[in-house]
C-alpha positions in Angstrom: 137.3 70.7 99.6 139.8 69.5 97.0 138.8 67.7 93.8 140.6 65.9 91.1 139.2 64.9 87.7 140.6 61.7 86.4 140.0 61.1 82.7 142.1 58.0 82.1 139.1 55.8 81.8 136.2 56.0 79.4 134.1 57.7 82.0 135.4 60.8 83.8 135.8 60.1 87.5 135.6 62.8 90.1 137.7 62.4 93.3 136.6 64.6 96.1 138.4 65.1 99.4 135.8 65.0 102.2 136.7 64.9 105.9 140.1 63.3 105.4 138.8 60.7 102.8 139.0 60.7 99.1 135.6 59.9 97.7 135.1 58.7 94.1 132.0 59.6 92.1 131.2 59.3 88.4 130.5 62.5 86.6 127.3 62.5 84.6 127.9 63.8 81.1 125.1 65.1 79.0 124.6 63.8 75.4 125.8 67.1 73.8 129.2 67.0 75.5 129.5 63.3 75.0 129.1 63.6 71.3 132.2 62.8 69.2 132.8 65.8 66.9 135.7 63.9 65.2 133.2 61.2 64.2 130.7 63.9 63.2 133.4 65.5 61.0 133.9 62.1 59.2 130.2 61.6 58.7 129.8 65.1 57.4 132.6 65.0 54.9 131.7 61.5 53.6 128.0 62.1 53.3 127.1 65.9 53.3 130.0 68.1 52.2 129.4 67.4 48.5 126.1 69.3 48.5 126.4 71.5 51.6 130.0 72.6 51.2 133.2 71.8 53.0 132.4 74.1 55.9 128.6 73.6 55.7 128.3 77.1 54.1 125.8 75.9 51.5 126.3 75.0 47.9 123.7 72.8 46.0 122.1 72.2 49.5 121.4 74.9 52.0 123.8 76.2 54.7 123.9 73.9 57.7 126.3 75.9 59.8 124.3 78.2 62.0 120.6 77.8 62.6 120.0 74.1 61.5 123.0 73.0 63.6 121.3 74.4 66.6 117.8 72.8 66.1 116.8 70.6 69.0 118.0 67.1 68.7 114.5 65.9 68.0 114.1 68.3 65.1 117.6 67.5 63.7 116.9 63.8 64.0 113.6 64.2 62.2 115.3 66.0 59.4 117.9 63.2 59.1 115.5 60.3 59.4 112.3 61.5 57.9 113.5 64.3 55.6 111.4 67.0 57.2 112.6 70.5 58.1 112.0 72.3 61.4 108.6 73.4 60.2 107.6 69.8 59.1 108.0 70.5 55.4 109.8 68.0 53.2 113.4 68.7 52.5 114.1 69.4 48.8 115.8 67.3 46.2 118.5 65.9 45.9 118.6 65.5 49.8 118.7 61.8 50.5 116.3 60.4 53.0 119.0 59.0 55.4 116.4 57.1 57.4 115.8 54.9 54.3 119.2 54.8 52.6 121.6 55.1 55.5 125.0 56.8 55.5 127.7 55.6 53.2 129.2 52.4 54.6 126.2 51.7 56.9 124.7 49.2 54.4 121.3 50.9 54.3 120.8 51.1 58.0 119.3 54.3 59.3 121.7 56.5 61.2 121.9 55.8 64.9 121.1 58.4 67.5 124.9 58.6 68.3 125.7 59.2 64.6 123.1 62.0 64.4 124.3 63.5 67.7 128.0 63.4 66.5 127.0 65.0 63.2 125.1 67.8 64.9 127.9 68.4 67.4 130.3 68.8 64.5 128.0 71.2 62.7 127.8 73.3 65.9 131.6 73.8 65.8 131.2 75.6 62.4 130.4 79.3 62.1 
């Protein structure tokens, strides 16, 4: 069985050769691989790097590269939107409550799930 992956469109398309016919099927992409790490990089460097360091190594704020980057999406979202850590304790000052103030340029709107996913995906690329 021959397969070809076409990525010219927004959704990857899988062409499979079955019994003399080419059959097209959409590939399902999970949210982690669909996250945009370039967008996450921008979000991080505009909103987070000043306190957490250029490489999320920690500075005024704690290190984000490593364990926090690998929290479940639900825990990471809760930290971003409700200012609670992985144990449910409030995050320390001067950590903004992004759910109330929004990211810079978002005019006070809470971060979207896509923005949070992109940010987390970027942090996962750091060591």
